[in-house]
mmCIF file as gemmi writes it, N, C-alpha and C atoms, coordinates in Angstrom:
data_model
loop_
_atom_site.group_PDB
_atom_site.id
_atom_site.type_symbol
_atom_site.label_atom_id
_atom_site.label_alt_id
_atom_site.label_comp_id
_atom_site.label_asym_id
_atom_site.label_entity_id
_atom_site.label_seq_id
_atom_site.pdbx_PDB_ins_code
_atom_site.Cartn_x
_atom_site.Cartn_y
_atom_site.Cartn_z
_atom_site.occupancy
_atom_site.B_iso_or_equiv
_atom_site.pdbx_formal_charge
_atom_site.auth_seq_id
_atom_site.auth_asym_id
_atom_site.pdbx_PDB_model_num
ATOM 1 N N . UNK Axp A 1 ? 5.318 -25.196 -52.081 1 0 ? 1 A 1
ATOM 2 C CA . UNK Axp A 1 ? 5.414 -24.593 -53.389 1 0 ? 1 A 1
ATOM 3 C C . UNK Axp A 1 ? 6.884 -24.571 -53.81 1 0 ? 1 A 1
ATOM 4 N N . UNK Axp A 2 ? 7.167 -25.062 -54.985 1 0 ? 2 A 1
ATOM 5 C CA . UNK Axp A 2 ? 8.534 -25.072 -55.516 1 0 ? 2 A 1
ATOM 6 C C . UNK Axp A 2 ? 8.752 -23.782 -56.294 1 0 ? 2 A 1
ATOM 7 N N . UNK Axp A 3 ? 9.797 -23.038 -55.938 1 0 ? 3 A 1
ATOM 8 C CA . UNK Axp A 3 ? 10.048 -21.754 -56.588 1 0 ? 3 A 1
ATOM 9 C C . UNK Axp A 3 ? 11.347 -21.729 -57.388 1 0 ? 3 A 1
ATOM 10 N N . UNK Axp A 4 ? 12.233 -22.711 -57.193 1 0 ? 4 A 1
ATOM 11 C CA . UNK Axp A 4 ? 13.451 -22.803 -57.995 1 0 ? 4 A 1
ATOM 12 C C . UNK Axp A 4 ? 13.999 -24.223 -57.9 1 0 ? 4 A 1
ATOM 13 N N . UNK Axp A 5 ? 14.783 -24.615 -58.902 1 0 ? 5 A 1
ATOM 14 C CA . UNK Axp A 5 ? 15.372 -25.954 -58.947 1 0 ? 5 A 1
ATOM 15 C C . UNK Axp A 5 ? 16.84 -25.845 -59.342 1 0 ? 5 A 1
ATOM 16 N N . UNK Axp A 6 ? 17.609 -26.829 -58.916 1 0 ? 6 A 1
ATOM 17 C CA . UNK Axp A 6 ? 19.032 -26.862 -59.216 1 0 ? 6 A 1
ATOM 18 C C . UNK Axp A 6 ? 19.349 -28.055 -60.109 1 0 ? 6 A 1
ATOM 19 N N . UNK Axp A 7 ? 20.213 -27.832 -61.062 1 0 ? 7 A 1
ATOM 20 C CA . UNK Axp A 7 ? 20.692 -28.9 -61.942 1 0 ? 7 A 1
ATOM 21 C C . UNK Axp A 7 ? 22.059 -29.331 -61.422 1 0 ? 7 A 1
ATOM 22 N N . UNK Axp A 8 ? 22.09 -30.489 -60.804 1 0 ? 8 A 1
ATOM 23 C CA . UNK Axp A 8 ? 23.329 -31.031 -60.256 1 0 ? 8 A 1
ATOM 24 C C . UNK Axp A 8 ? 23.428 -32.49 -60.659 1 0 ? 8 A 1
ATOM 25 N N . UNK Axp A 9 ? 24.517 -33.108 -60.324 1 0 ? 9 A 1
ATOM 26 C CA . UNK Axp A 9 ? 24.682 -34.534 -60.552 1 0 ? 9 A 1
ATOM 27 C C . UNK Axp A 9 ? 25.677 -35.041 -59.521 1 0 ? 9 A 1
ATOM 28 N N . UNK Axp A 10 ? 25.672 -36.341 -59.289 1 0 ? 10 A 1
ATOM 29 C CA . UNK Axp A 10 ? 26.598 -36.933 -58.326 1 0 ? 10 A 1
ATOM 30 C C . UNK Axp A 10 ? 27.117 -38.266 -58.84 1 0 ? 10 A 1
ATOM 31 N N . UNK Axp A 11 ? 28.277 -38.615 -58.329 1 0 ? 11 A 1
ATOM 32 C CA . UNK Axp A 11 ? 28.805 -39.963 -58.512 1 0 ? 11 A 1
ATOM 33 C C . UNK Axp A 11 ? 28.966 -40.564 -57.123 1 0 ? 11 A 1
ATOM 34 N N . UNK Axp A 12 ? 28.869 -41.859 -57.041 1 0 ? 12 A 1
ATOM 35 C CA . UNK Axp A 12 ? 29.049 -42.568 -55.785 1 0 ? 12 A 1
ATOM 36 C C . UNK Axp A 12 ? 30.509 -42.986 -55.696 1 0 ? 12 A 1
ATOM 37 N N . UNK Axp A 13 ? 31.197 -42.472 -54.672 1 0 ? 13 A 1
ATOM 38 C CA . UNK Axp A 13 ? 32.615 -42.773 -54.502 1 0 ? 13 A 1
ATOM 39 C C . UNK Axp A 13 ? 32.855 -44.237 -54.172 1 0 ? 13 A 1
ATOM 40 N N . UNK Axp A 14 ? 34.034 -44.713 -54.482 1 0 ? 14 A 1
ATOM 41 C CA . UNK Axp A 14 ? 34.415 -46.109 -54.24 1 0 ? 14 A 1
ATOM 42 C C . UNK Axp A 14 ? 35.16 -46.213 -52.91 1 0 ? 14 A 1
ATOM 43 N N . UNK Axp A 15 ? 34.447 -45.99 -51.806 1 0 ? 15 A 1
ATOM 44 C CA . UNK Axp A 15 ? 35.071 -46.089 -50.49 1 0 ? 15 A 1
ATOM 45 C C . UNK Axp A 15 ? 34.194 -46.949 -49.582 1 0 ? 15 A 1
ATOM 46 N N . UNK Axp A 16 ? 34.695 -47.261 -48.404 1 0 ? 16 A 1
ATOM 47 C CA . UNK Axp A 16 ? 33.944 -48.107 -47.48 1 0 ? 16 A 1
ATOM 48 C C . UNK Axp A 16 ? 32.747 -47.386 -46.875 1 0 ? 16 A 1
ATOM 49 N N . UNK Axp A 17 ? 32.803 -46.078 -46.809 1 0 ? 17 A 1
ATOM 50 C CA . UNK Axp A 17 ? 31.667 -45.297 -46.327 1 0 ? 17 A 1
ATOM 51 C C . UNK Axp A 17 ? 31.005 -44.611 -47.517 1 0 ? 17 A 1
ATOM 52 N N . UNK Axp A 18 ? 29.774 -44.197 -47.331 1 0 ? 18 A 1
ATOM 53 C CA . UNK Axp A 18 ? 29.058 -43.532 -48.422 1 0 ? 18 A 1
ATOM 54 C C . UNK Axp A 18 ? 29.737 -42.207 -48.737 1 0 ? 18 A 1
ATOM 55 N N . UNK Axp A 19 ? 30.063 -42.017 -49.991 1 0 ? 19 A 1
ATOM 56 C CA . UNK Axp A 19 ? 30.706 -40.788 -50.445 1 0 ? 19 A 1
ATOM 57 C C . UNK Axp A 19 ? 30.03 -40.352 -51.736 1 0 ? 19 A 1
ATOM 58 N N . UNK Axp A 20 ? 29.338 -39.216 -51.687 1 0 ? 20 A 1
ATOM 59 C CA . UNK Axp A 20 ? 28.679 -38.667 -52.864 1 0 ? 20 A 1
ATOM 60 C C . UNK Axp A 20 ? 29.491 -37.48 -53.354 1 0 ? 20 A 1
ATOM 61 N N . UNK Axp A 21 ? 29.971 -37.552 -54.577 1 0 ? 21 A 1
ATOM 62 C CA . UNK Axp A 21 ? 30.775 -36.475 -55.147 1 0 ? 21 A 1
ATOM 63 C C . UNK Axp A 21 ? 29.962 -35.725 -56.185 1 0 ? 21 A 1
ATOM 64 N N . UNK Axp A 22 ? 29.87 -34.405 -55.999 1 0 ? 22 A 1
ATOM 65 C CA . UNK Axp A 22 ? 29.158 -33.571 -56.96 1 0 ? 22 A 1
ATOM 66 C C . UNK Axp A 22 ? 29.976 -33.493 -58.251 1 0 ? 22 A 1
ATOM 67 N N . UNK Axp A 23 ? 29.283 -33.559 -59.384 1 0 ? 23 A 1
ATOM 68 C CA . UNK Axp A 23 ? 29.958 -33.493 -60.679 1 0 ? 23 A 1
ATOM 69 C C . UNK Axp A 23 ? 29.073 -32.739 -61.673 1 0 ? 23 A 1
ATOM 70 N N . UNK Axp A 24 ? 29.596 -32.52 -62.835 1 0 ? 24 A 1
ATOM 71 C CA . UNK Axp A 24 ? 28.885 -31.79 -63.883 1 0 ? 24 A 1
ATOM 72 C C . UNK Axp A 24 ? 27.631 -32.566 -64.308 1 0 ? 24 A 1
ATOM 73 N N . UNK Axp A 25 ? 26.482 -31.887 -64.429 1 0 ? 25 A 1
ATOM 74 C CA . UNK Axp A 25 ? 25.28 -32.57 -64.912 1 0 ? 25 A 1
ATOM 75 C C . UNK Axp A 25 ? 25.554 -33.333 -66.205 1 0 ? 25 A 1
ATOM 76 N N . UNK Axp A 26 ? 25.108 -34.594 -66.205 1 0 ? 26 A 1
ATOM 77 C CA . UNK Axp A 26 ? 25.33 -35.446 -67.363 1 0 ? 26 A 1
ATOM 78 C C . UNK Axp A 26 ? 26.493 -36.4 -67.198 1 0 ? 26 A 1
ATOM 79 N N . UNK Axp A 27 ? 27.315 -36.204 -66.155 1 0 ? 27 A 1
ATOM 80 C CA . UNK Axp A 27 ? 28.463 -37.084 -65.945 1 0 ? 27 A 1
ATOM 81 C C . UNK Axp A 27 ? 28.29 -37.983 -64.731 1 0 ? 27 A 1
ATOM 82 N N . UNK Axp A 28 ? 27.154 -37.869 -64.065 1 0 ? 28 A 1
ATOM 83 C CA . UNK Axp A 28 ? 26.881 -38.68 -62.88 1 0 ? 28 A 1
ATOM 84 C C . UNK Axp A 28 ? 25.707 -39.61 -63.103 1 0 ? 28 A 1
ATOM 85 N N . UNK Axp A 29 ? 24.991 -39.884 -62.037 1 0 ? 29 A 1
ATOM 86 C CA . UNK Axp A 29 ? 23.933 -40.874 -62.098 1 0 ? 29 A 1
ATOM 87 C C . UNK Axp A 29 ? 22.513 -40.342 -62.119 1 0 ? 29 A 1
ATOM 88 N N . UNK Axp A 30 ? 22.324 -39.018 -62.126 1 0 ? 30 A 1
ATOM 89 C CA . UNK Axp A 30 ? 20.965 -38.475 -62.091 1 0 ? 30 A 1
ATOM 90 C C . UNK Axp A 30 ? 20.221 -38.77 -63.388 1 0 ? 30 A 1
ATOM 91 N N . UNK Axp A 31 ? 18.979 -39.175 -63.257 1 0 ? 31 A 1
ATOM 92 C CA . UNK Axp A 31 ? 18.111 -39.475 -64.4 1 0 ? 31 A 1
ATOM 93 C C . UNK Axp A 31 ? 17.498 -38.159 -64.894 1 0 ? 31 A 1
ATOM 94 N N . UNK Axp A 32 ? 18.219 -37.454 -65.762 1 0 ? 32 A 1
ATOM 95 C CA . UNK Axp A 32 ? 17.752 -36.15 -66.23 1 0 ? 32 A 1
ATOM 96 C C . UNK Axp A 32 ? 16.467 -36.205 -67.05 1 0 ? 32 A 1
ATOM 97 N N . UNK Axp A 33 ? 16.196 -37.221 -67.858 1 0 ? 33 A 1
ATOM 98 C CA . UNK Axp A 33 ? 14.892 -37.255 -68.534 1 0 ? 33 A 1
ATOM 99 C C . UNK Axp A 33 ? 13.726 -37.214 -67.534 1 0 ? 33 A 1
ATOM 100 N N . UNK Axp A 34 ? 13.8 -38.011 -66.489 1 0 ? 34 A 1
ATOM 101 C CA . UNK Axp A 34 ? 12.731 -38.012 -65.484 1 0 ? 34 A 1
ATOM 102 C C . UNK Axp A 34 ? 12.685 -36.689 -64.741 1 0 ? 34 A 1
ATOM 103 N N . UNK Axp A 35 ? 13.841 -36.175 -64.342 1 0 ? 35 A 1
ATOM 104 C CA . UNK Axp A 35 ? 13.903 -34.9 -63.62 1 0 ? 35 A 1
ATOM 105 C C . UNK Axp A 35 ? 13.279 -33.781 -64.448 1 0 ? 35 A 1
ATOM 106 N N . UNK Axp A 36 ? 13.627 -33.701 -65.721 1 0 ? 36 A 1
ATOM 107 C CA . UNK Axp A 36 ? 13.096 -32.634 -66.57 1 0 ? 36 A 1
ATOM 108 C C . UNK Axp A 36 ? 11.603 -32.804 -66.826 1 0 ? 36 A 1
ATOM 109 N N . UNK Axp A 37 ? 11.126 -34.038 -66.944 1 0 ? 37 A 1
ATOM 110 C CA . UNK Axp A 37 ? 9.678 -34.247 -67.099 1 0 ? 37 A 1
ATOM 111 C C . UNK Axp A 37 ? 8.928 -33.777 -65.852 1 0 ? 37 A 1
ATOM 112 N N . UNK Axp A 38 ? 9.473 -34.047 -64.688 1 0 ? 38 A 1
ATOM 113 C CA . UNK Axp A 38 ? 8.82 -33.589 -63.455 1 0 ? 38 A 1
ATOM 114 C C . UNK Axp A 38 ? 8.87 -32.068 -63.343 1 0 ? 38 A 1
ATOM 115 N N . UNK Axp A 39 ? 9.99 -31.47 -63.721 1 0 ? 39 A 1
ATOM 116 C CA . UNK Axp A 39 ? 10.078 -30.008 -63.699 1 0 ? 39 A 1
ATOM 117 C C . UNK Axp A 39 ? 9.105 -29.386 -64.692 1 0 ? 39 A 1
ATOM 118 N N . UNK Axp A 40 ? 8.886 -30.065 -65.797 1 0 ? 40 A 1
ATOM 119 C CA . UNK Axp A 40 ? 7.977 -29.559 -66.828 1 0 ? 40 A 1
ATOM 120 C C . UNK Axp A 40 ? 6.539 -29.481 -66.319 1 0 ? 40 A 1
ATOM 121 N N . UNK Axp A 41 ? 6.225 -30.229 -65.285 1 0 ? 41 A 1
ATOM 122 C CA . UNK Axp A 41 ? 4.884 -30.198 -64.701 1 0 ? 41 A 1
ATOM 123 C C . UNK Axp A 41 ? 4.674 -28.974 -63.822 1 0 ? 41 A 1
ATOM 124 N N . UNK Axp A 42 ? 5.753 -28.285 -63.454 1 0 ? 42 A 1
ATOM 125 C CA . UNK Axp A 42 ? 5.669 -27.102 -62.603 1 0 ? 42 A 1
ATOM 126 C C . UNK Axp A 42 ? 5.35 -25.869 -63.433 1 0 ? 42 A 1
ATOM 127 N N . UNK Axp A 43 ? 5.142 -24.77 -62.746 1 0 ? 43 A 1
ATOM 128 C CA . UNK Axp A 43 ? 4.923 -23.485 -63.409 1 0 ? 43 A 1
ATOM 129 C C . UNK Axp A 43 ? 6.109 -23.146 -64.305 1 0 ? 43 A 1
ATOM 130 N N . UNK Axp A 44 ? 5.835 -22.495 -65.412 1 0 ? 44 A 1
ATOM 131 C CA . UNK Axp A 44 ? 6.925 -22.107 -66.32 1 0 ? 44 A 1
ATOM 132 C C . UNK Axp A 44 ? 7.819 -21.028 -65.715 1 0 ? 44 A 1
ATOM 133 N N . UNK Axp A 45 ? 7.416 -20.475 -64.583 1 0 ? 45 A 1
ATOM 134 C CA . UNK Axp A 45 ? 8.211 -19.438 -63.922 1 0 ? 45 A 1
ATOM 135 C C . UNK Axp A 45 ? 9.275 -20.01 -62.984 1 0 ? 45 A 1
ATOM 136 N N . UNK Axp A 46 ? 9.366 -21.328 -62.858 1 0 ? 46 A 1
ATOM 137 C CA . UNK Axp A 46 ? 10.342 -21.948 -61.957 1 0 ? 46 A 1
ATOM 138 C C . UNK Axp A 46 ? 11.672 -22.104 -62.695 1 0 ? 46 A 1
ATOM 139 N N . UNK Axp A 47 ? 12.724 -21.392 -62.239 1 0 ? 47 A 1
ATOM 140 C CA . UNK Axp A 47 ? 14.018 -21.498 -62.931 1 0 ? 47 A 1
ATOM 141 C C . UNK Axp A 47 ? 14.765 -22.78 -62.569 1 0 ? 47 A 1
ATOM 142 N N . UNK Axp A 48 ? 15.584 -23.235 -63.5 1 0 ? 48 A 1
ATOM 143 C CA . UNK Axp A 48 ? 16.499 -24.355 -63.284 1 0 ? 48 A 1
ATOM 144 C C . UNK Axp A 48 ? 17.907 -23.772 -63.324 1 0 ? 48 A 1
ATOM 145 N N . UNK Axp A 49 ? 18.613 -23.853 -62.196 1 0 ? 49 A 1
ATOM 146 C CA . UNK Axp A 49 ? 19.904 -23.18 -62.066 1 0 ? 49 A 1
ATOM 147 C C . UNK Axp A 49 ? 21.069 -24.161 -62.039 1 0 ? 49 A 1
ATOM 148 N N . UNK Axp A 50 ? 22.163 -23.751 -62.638 1 0 ? 50 A 1
ATOM 149 C CA . UNK Axp A 50 ? 23.434 -24.476 -62.556 1 0 ? 50 A 1
ATOM 150 C C . UNK Axp A 50 ? 24.312 -23.765 -61.539 1 0 ? 50 A 1
ATOM 151 N N . UNK Axp A 51 ? 25.045 -24.532 -60.733 1 0 ? 51 A 1
ATOM 152 C CA . UNK Axp A 51 ? 25.956 -23.917 -59.763 1 0 ? 51 A 1
ATOM 153 C C . UNK Axp A 51 ? 27.039 -24.906 -59.35 1 0 ? 51 A 1
ATOM 154 N N . UNK Axp A 52 ? 28.058 -24.388 -58.691 1 0 ? 52 A 1
ATOM 155 C CA . UNK Axp A 52 ? 29.171 -25.166 -58.128 1 0 ? 52 A 1
ATOM 156 C C . UNK Axp A 52 ? 30.005 -25.888 -59.187 1 0 ? 52 A 1
ATOM 157 N N . UNK Axp A 53 ? 30.068 -25.345 -60.38 1 0 ? 53 A 1
ATOM 158 C CA . UNK Axp A 53 ? 30.905 -25.945 -61.42 1 0 ? 53 A 1
ATOM 159 C C . UNK Axp A 53 ? 32.236 -25.206 -61.465 1 0 ? 53 A 1
ATOM 160 N N . UNK Axp A 54 ? 33.299 -25.873 -61.921 1 0 ? 54 A 1
ATOM 161 C CA . UNK Axp A 54 ? 34.641 -25.293 -61.8 1 0 ? 54 A 1
ATOM 162 C C . UNK Axp A 54 ? 34.963 -24.14 -62.745 1 0 ? 54 A 1
ATOM 163 N N . UNK Axp A 55 ? 34.338 -24.103 -63.935 1 0 ? 55 A 1
ATOM 164 C CA . UNK Axp A 55 ? 34.696 -23.051 -64.887 1 0 ? 55 A 1
ATOM 165 C C . UNK Axp A 55 ? 33.606 -22.888 -65.95 1 0 ? 55 A 1
ATOM 166 N N . UNK Axp A 56 ? 33.796 -21.907 -66.814 1 0 ? 56 A 1
ATOM 167 C CA . UNK Axp A 56 ? 32.8 -21.609 -67.855 1 0 ? 56 A 1
ATOM 168 C C . UNK Axp A 56 ? 32.577 -22.782 -68.805 1 0 ? 56 A 1
ATOM 169 N N . UNK Axp A 57 ? 33.636 -23.518 -69.106 1 0 ? 57 A 1
ATOM 170 C CA . UNK Axp A 57 ? 33.486 -24.68 -69.991 1 0 ? 57 A 1
ATOM 171 C C . UNK Axp A 57 ? 32.563 -25.729 -69.371 1 0 ? 57 A 1
ATOM 172 N N . UNK Axp A 58 ? 32.68 -25.927 -68.068 1 0 ? 58 A 1
ATOM 173 C CA . UNK Axp A 58 ? 31.814 -26.888 -67.378 1 0 ? 58 A 1
ATOM 174 C C . UNK Axp A 58 ? 30.365 -26.417 -67.392 1 0 ? 58 A 1
ATOM 175 N N . UNK Axp A 59 ? 30.154 -25.11 -67.209 1 0 ? 59 A 1
ATOM 176 C CA . UNK Axp A 59 ? 28.791 -24.566 -67.282 1 0 ? 59 A 1
ATOM 177 C C . UNK Axp A 59 ? 28.217 -24.744 -68.685 1 0 ? 59 A 1
ATOM 178 N N . UNK Axp A 60 ? 29.023 -24.497 -69.701 1 0 ? 60 A 1
ATOM 179 C CA . UNK Axp A 60 ? 28.557 -24.656 -71.086 1 0 ? 60 A 1
ATOM 180 C C . UNK Axp A 60 ? 28.218 -26.117 -71.381 1 0 ? 60 A 1
ATOM 181 N N . UNK Axp A 61 ? 29.056 -27.042 -70.912 1 0 ? 61 A 1
ATOM 182 C CA . UNK Axp A 61 ? 28.801 -28.47 -71.132 1 0 ? 61 A 1
ATOM 183 C C . UNK Axp A 61 ? 27.543 -28.922 -70.399 1 0 ? 61 A 1
ATOM 184 N N . UNK Axp A 62 ? 27.368 -28.451 -69.176 1 0 ? 62 A 1
ATOM 185 C CA . UNK Axp A 62 ? 26.185 -28.821 -68.396 1 0 ? 62 A 1
ATOM 186 C C . UNK Axp A 62 ? 24.916 -28.292 -69.057 1 0 ? 62 A 1
ATOM 187 N N . UNK Axp A 63 ? 24.944 -27.038 -69.484 1 0 ? 63 A 1
ATOM 188 C CA . UNK Axp A 63 ? 23.777 -26.451 -70.15 1 0 ? 63 A 1
ATOM 189 C C . UNK Axp A 63 ? 23.47 -27.185 -71.45 1 0 ? 63 A 1
ATOM 190 N N . UNK Axp A 64 ? 24.499 -27.527 -72.206 1 0 ? 64 A 1
ATOM 191 C CA . UNK Axp A 64 ? 24.296 -28.259 -73.463 1 0 ? 64 A 1
ATOM 192 C C . UNK Axp A 64 ? 23.679 -29.627 -73.193 1 0 ? 64 A 1
ATOM 193 N N . UNK Axp A 65 ? 24.135 -30.297 -72.151 1 0 ? 65 A 1
ATOM 194 C CA . UNK Axp A 65 ? 23.578 -31.61 -71.81 1 0 ? 65 A 1
ATOM 195 C C . UNK Axp A 65 ? 22.095 -31.489 -71.46 1 0 ? 65 A 1
ATOM 196 N N . UNK Axp A 66 ? 21.769 -30.546 -70.599 1 0 ? 66 A 1
ATOM 197 C CA . UNK Axp A 66 ? 20.377 -30.375 -70.178 1 0 ? 66 A 1
ATOM 198 C C . UNK Axp A 66 ? 19.497 -30.004 -71.363 1 0 ? 66 A 1
ATOM 199 N N . UNK Axp A 67 ? 19.977 -29.113 -72.206 1 0 ? 67 A 1
ATOM 200 C CA . UNK Axp A 67 ? 19.199 -28.735 -73.397 1 0 ? 67 A 1
ATOM 201 C C . UNK Axp A 67 ? 19.01 -29.92 -74.342 1 0 ? 67 A 1
ATOM 202 N N . UNK Axp A 68 ? 20.036 -30.745 -74.502 1 0 ? 68 A 1
ATOM 203 C CA . UNK Axp A 68 ? 19.909 -31.887 -75.42 1 0 ? 68 A 1
ATOM 204 C C . UNK Axp A 68 ? 18.949 -32.939 -74.872 1 0 ? 68 A 1
ATOM 205 N N . UNK Axp A 69 ? 18.981 -33.167 -73.569 1 0 ? 69 A 1
ATOM 206 C CA . UNK Axp A 69 ? 18.028 -34.107 -72.968 1 0 ? 69 A 1
ATOM 207 C C . UNK Axp A 69 ? 16.61 -33.57 -73.117 1 0 ? 69 A 1
ATOM 208 N N . UNK Axp A 70 ? 16.43 -32.287 -72.835 1 0 ? 70 A 1
ATOM 209 C CA . UNK Axp A 70 ? 15.097 -31.682 -72.968 1 0 ? 70 A 1
ATOM 210 C C . UNK Axp A 70 ? 14.588 -31.806 -74.399 1 0 ? 70 A 1
ATOM 211 N N . UNK Axp A 71 ? 15.436 -31.511 -75.368 1 0 ? 71 A 1
ATOM 212 C CA . UNK Axp A 71 ? 15.03 -31.601 -76.777 1 0 ? 71 A 1
ATOM 213 C C . UNK Axp A 71 ? 14.659 -33.036 -77.142 1 0 ? 71 A 1
ATOM 214 N N . UNK Axp A 72 ? 15.45 -34.002 -76.694 1 0 ? 72 A 1
ATOM 215 C CA . UNK Axp A 72 ? 15.174 -35.409 -76.991 1 0 ? 72 A 1
ATOM 216 C C . UNK Axp A 72 ? 13.865 -35.875 -76.361 1 0 ? 72 A 1
ATOM 217 N N . UNK Axp A 73 ? 13.497 -35.264 -75.244 1 0 ? 73 A 1
ATOM 218 C CA . UNK Axp A 73 ? 12.275 -35.638 -74.532 1 0 ? 73 A 1
ATOM 219 C C . UNK Axp A 73 ? 11.074 -34.781 -74.936 1 0 ? 73 A 1
ATOM 220 N N . UNK Axp A 74 ? 11.294 -33.823 -75.849 1 0 ? 74 A 1
ATOM 221 C CA . UNK Axp A 74 ? 10.196 -32.957 -76.284 1 0 ? 74 A 1
ATOM 222 C C . UNK Axp A 74 ? 9.776 -31.934 -75.248 1 0 ? 74 A 1
ATOM 223 N N . UNK Axp A 75 ? 10.725 -31.534 -74.412 1 0 ? 75 A 1
ATOM 224 C CA . UNK Axp A 75 ? 10.455 -30.567 -73.349 1 0 ? 75 A 1
ATOM 225 C C . UNK Axp A 75 ? 11.018 -29.216 -73.758 1 0 ? 75 A 1
ATOM 226 N N . UNK Axp A 76 ? 10.2 -28.186 -73.667 1 0 ? 76 A 1
ATOM 227 C CA . UNK Axp A 76 ? 10.643 -26.829 -73.976 1 0 ? 76 A 1
ATOM 228 C C . UNK Axp A 76 ? 11.162 -26.176 -72.705 1 0 ? 76 A 1
ATOM 229 N N . UNK Axp A 77 ? 12.392 -25.683 -72.772 1 0 ? 77 A 1
ATOM 230 C CA . UNK Axp A 77 ? 12.972 -24.984 -71.617 1 0 ? 77 A 1
ATOM 231 C C . UNK Axp A 77 ? 12.72 -23.499 -71.718 1 0 ? 77 A 1
């Protein structure tokens, strides 16, 4: 049973070994339209949380990105 979800994103570092760098949602490679459609299939009581961002501006940008993707996909948050 899924009880909570996290909104994160990553970039793949340019090194000889695998390096995944966490970044602000919307600035990495995560397919947010697909992620939000799958989350939309869950109970409406499942929260989507933002975390590990550097400051309030980053949280605001991440939330705006997620809301804009949801709106474009016809998903109600």
